[in-house]
C-alpha positions as CSV (number, residue, x, y, z in Angstrom):
1,M,-21.2,-19.7,-19.8
2,I,-24.2,-21.5,-18.3
3,N,-23.2,-24.7,-20.1
4,S,-19.7,-24.7,-18.6
5,I,-21.1,-24.1,-15.1
6,L,-23.5,-27.0,-15.5
7,V,-20.7,-29.3,-16.8
8,K,-18.3,-28.2,-14.0
9,K,-21.0,-28.8,-11.4
10,K,-21.6,-32.4,-12.5
11,S,-18.0,-33.2,-13.7
12,L,-16.1,-36.1,-12.2
13,P,-12.9,-34.0,-11.6
14,L,-14.8,-31.5,-9.5
15,R,-16.5,-34.3,-7.5
16,L,-13.1,-36.0,-6.9
17,F,-11.6,-32.6,-5.9
18,I,-14.4,-32.1,-3.3
19,E,-13.9,-35.6,-2.0
20,A,-10.2,-35.0,-1.7
21,Q,-10.7,-31.8,0.2
22,K,-12.9,-33.7,2.7
23,N,-10.2,-36.3,3.2
24,E,-7.6,-33.5,3.6
25,N,-9.8,-31.7,6.2
26,N,-10.3,-34.9,8.1
27,G,-6.5,-35.5,8.3
28,H,-6.4,-38.4,5.9
29,F,-3.6,-36.9,3.8
30,E,-2.6,-40.1,2.0
31,E,-6.1,-40.7,0.8
32,A,-6.4,-37.1,-0.2
33,V,-3.3,-37.4,-2.4
34,I,-4.7,-40.4,-4.2
35,T,-8.0,-38.7,-4.8
36,Y,-6.3,-35.4,-5.9
37,E,-4.2,-37.4,-8.4
38,S,-7.3,-39.1,-9.7
39,A,-9.0,-35.7,-10.1
40,L,-6.0,-34.4,-11.9
41,D,-6.0,-37.3,-14.3
42,E,-9.7,-36.7,-15.0
43,A,-9.2,-32.9,-15.3
44,R,-6.5,-33.3,-17.9
45,K,-9.1,-34.9,-20.2
46,F,-11.2,-31.7,-20.2
47,R,-9.8,-28.6,-21.8
48,F,-11.7,-26.1,-19.7
49,H,-10.5,-27.3,-16.3
50,G,-7.3,-25.3,-16.4
51,S,-7.8,-23.5,-13.1
52,L,-8.9,-26.7,-11.4
53,K,-5.7,-28.4,-12.6
54,N,-3.6,-25.7,-11.1
55,R,-5.4,-25.8,-7.8
56,I,-5.0,-29.6,-7.6
57,I,-1.3,-29.3,-8.4
58,D,-0.8,-26.8,-5.7
59,K,-2.7,-28.9,-3.2
60,L,-0.6,-32.0,-4.1
61,K,2.6,-30.0,-3.5
62,V,1.4,-28.9,-0.1
63,L,0.2,-32.4,0.9
64,H,3.5,-34.0,-0.2
65,T,5.4,-31.5,2.0
66,T,3.0,-32.0,4.9
67,I,3.3,-35.8,4.7
68,A,7.1,-35.6,4.5
69,Y,7.2,-33.3,7.5
70,K,4.8,-35.5,9.4
71,N,6.9,-38.6,8.7
72,S,10.2,-37.0,9.6
73,F,8.7,-35.7,12.8
74,Q,7.5,-39.1,13.8
75,F,10.9,-40.6,12.9
76,V,12.7,-38.1,15.2
77,R,10.2,-38.7,18.1
78,Q,10.7,-42.5,17.9
79,Q,14.5,-42.4,18.3
80,P,15.6,-42.9,22.0
């Protein structure tokens, strides 16, 4: 138990996840998607990051929807 906590605390997937959350909170959605995808690739290498993988997948779904909405909203506003 303690070993897995220490590994999770220092793991690359978790650090990438935290960085992606910061990008998302700052409104940099495209950067957040790239960082989440990198975190997901790294999390797939470790067997005990199952819940982290699920959280990243959920975040990616929401971000893709948000980006699509944002782009369609900008497209509608630009038409005269």
